[in-house]
N, C-alpha and C positions, 0 to 999 in steps of 0.2 A: 504494500500500500504506500503510495506516495501522496503526501498531503502538502498543500500550500495555502497561504492566506494572502488576499489582496490588501488587507488592512495595513500591513507593514509597508505597503508601497503607496499609501494614500496621497502623498505629496507628489508622486510621479505617476500620474494616471495612465501615461502611455508606455510605462515600463514593459519590456519584453524579457521574460525570464526563461532560461534554458533548464529543462529537466532531462536527466539521463537515467534510463531504466535498463537494468541488466537482466531482469527476470524474463522468462518466456511467457508468464502470465501474471496478472495482478490488477491493480486498480489505481486510478487517479482521482483524488478528491481536491477540488479547488474551492476553498471557502471565500466568500465575499469577493468574487472575481473583479479585478480591474486590470487594464492593460491587456497583456497576452502571454500565453505560455507556448514555447516550442518544445514539443515532447519528442525526445530522441530515444528510439528503441535500439539498444545496443546489446543484443543477447551474447552470452559467452560462447560463441561458436566462431568458426573461421569466417571472415568477411566474404570469402569465395562462396559460402553457402547462402548468403543473404538472398541471392536471386531466386532461391528455391523456397522462400518463405512467403506465407500469406499472413496478413495482420487482420484481426477482427476486433471491433469494439462494440460494446453494448452499453448505451447510456443508462445511468441510474433512472429509476422511474420518476423521481422528483427533481432530476437535474435541471438547472435553470441558471440563466445569467451570462451565457456565452454561446457563440457559434463555434462549431468544430469544422475545420477545413483540412483537406489534404493539400500539402504544400510541396512543390518541387521547383527548384531554381526560381523562387520568387512568385510563381504562379499559384493562385489559390483556387481550389475546387471545393465547394460547399458539400460537406458530408451530412452534418446534423444542424438544423436550424434551431436557434433558441426557442423553446416553447413547443417544439415538435415532439409530442409524447406518443409515438407509435409503440404500443406495448410490445415488449420483447424483441424489438427490431434490432437486428445485428447488421453492421456495416463492415464489409470485407474488401480488402485491396491487396495487391501484390506489394511486398516490402520495397521493391525497386520503383514503385509508382510515386514515392514521396514519403514525407513525414507528417506528423500531426501539428497543426497550428490552431490553438484554442484562443479565441479573441473574445474578451468581455464585451457585452452589449451595454449601451448607456442605461443606467438604472437610477431611479429616485432614491432607492434604499437598498444598497448592496448587502446589508447585514442579513437580509432575508434570503439571499441566494447562495446556492452551493451547486457548482458544476462538477459532475463526476461521471466516470464510465469505467467499466471493466475492459481489459484487453487480453487477447491471446495471440501468440505467434505459433504457427504450425506449418508443417510442410505443405506444399501445394497439393500433394496427393491426398493428404488427410482432409484438407479443406474442400477438395472436390467431392469427397465422400459425403460431406455434410451439406454441401450447397450444389447439388446436381440440378441445375435449373431446367435442363432440357427434359429430363424424365425422372423426377424425384420419387415417383411411386412405382416404377416398373419393378417386376420381380428380378431377383439376381440370378445369374447363370450359375451352373454347378461350380465353375472355376472361381467365380466371385465369392460364393458361399465358403468354399474351402479356404480361400485366402483371408476372408473376413474372420474366420475362426482363429487364424494365426495372429492377426494384426489388430483386432478390435480391443477397445478398452474394457468391454464386458462381453461375456459369452455365457448364456444360461439356457437351460432347458426349463420351460415353464408353460403355463396356460394363461389365457386371457380371462381375468375375473370380471372386468368391467372396462368400459371405455367412456370417458367424459370428454365432451367437446367444448373447447373454449373459443367461441366464435370471434370475440374481440381480438384475440391473439392469433387467430387462424391456426390453431393447433389442436391436436387430440392427445389426451393423456391415457396411456394404456396401463391399467392396473394389473400387474402380473403376479401370479402365484408361482414361486420358484420350486421346481422339483429337483434340480441339480445345478449347482453353481460351479462353473468351470473356471471363470476368471472375472474379477472386477477391479478396476483401477481405483475407484472411490467407493465408499460404503453406501451406495445407492440402494442395494438390496440387503435387507436386514431381517433378523428374527423378530417377529411380533410377539409381544408379551403374552397375550391371551391364548392364542392357538399354538404357539411354538413353531409356526410355519414361517418360511422366508417370504417376504413381500417386497415389492418395489414398483416404481413408476418409470415408464419410458415415454418420451414425447416424440411425436411425428407431425407431419403437416396435416391439417384438417382435410385438404383436398384429396388425400389418399384414401379417405373413407373407411378407416379401420373399424371393424365391428366385432363384438364378442363372438367367439366361435368355440366349438368343442375341440378337444384333443390338445396335444402338446406341440409347441413350436420351439425351434432353436432361435433365440433372440440374440443378435449381435449388434454392436453399435459403438458410438463414440461419446465421450464426455465433452460437453460444450457449455461453458459458463455455468458449471455446476449441475447441468441437467444431462440425463442419459438420453441420447438421441438415437432413434432406431436406424439401423443399417439393414443388413440382410436378415430375413426372418422366415425361413422355409418351415413347412410342417416337419416335425421331428422325424417322422418315418421317411420323408424324402431325403432329409439330411443323412440318415443312416444308410440309405441306398447309395447316395453319391459318395459318401465317405468310404464305404466298402469297395465300390468300383474303383475309386482312385487308389485305395490301399493295395488292391489286388494287382494293379498295374504299376505299383511303385511310384505313383505320381502325387502322393499326399504332400503338401508343402509343410505340414507339421502334424504331430501326433496329439490326439485329444482324448481318445477312449470314449466313443459315442454312446455306450450302453447306458 
């Protein structure tokens, strides 16, 4: 978390402050914004790898007091307009497209304003998994499923208990009962106190039209701003078939033990 306050710069309302961030994910909180911030993302990796990175930002729900721009060689492209509160909206761009320029907007009372956002840096391949604009709801091929098993942040066998639709955020929340936990990067799936069963939630796009259904699925996906996002999710019996076929041919990219 990087935090800054504009009140310390009150006598210089046009100050531009540089912020350097070394982490691959985190958040910026700018209290009482005046002037501008230049946010420099400098992850601890080789600069030669920068061109393979995607940057995503997600403004806080109550963020206010500044516009957020993408800046490259002095040219500004507006990313987030002050007061634009699109719920859960995520803005992504290639690392080599520029840096972030956060400029305070004129306010009568800056003490009531806090500008803030979360950020994540990820490889362009991972970002493509999360933001497949062309066909976000299409079923995965056998090869894609087997690769997802090896590379996803979570891999579980489970059933759909319920689906709730959040129209305002254009998302569906899949309430999953977990029968077997193969892997999870964050503790999204946890034991519930009453029943002693594993439970968790996975988000996906509302347009995909996910509905409750019988039987088990293999759920895979990525963590994105603290949420589990759905990747490939074949029926479990279909996954067992494709896993066995690949194993018999020696083509499995990794072992998981699908039983």
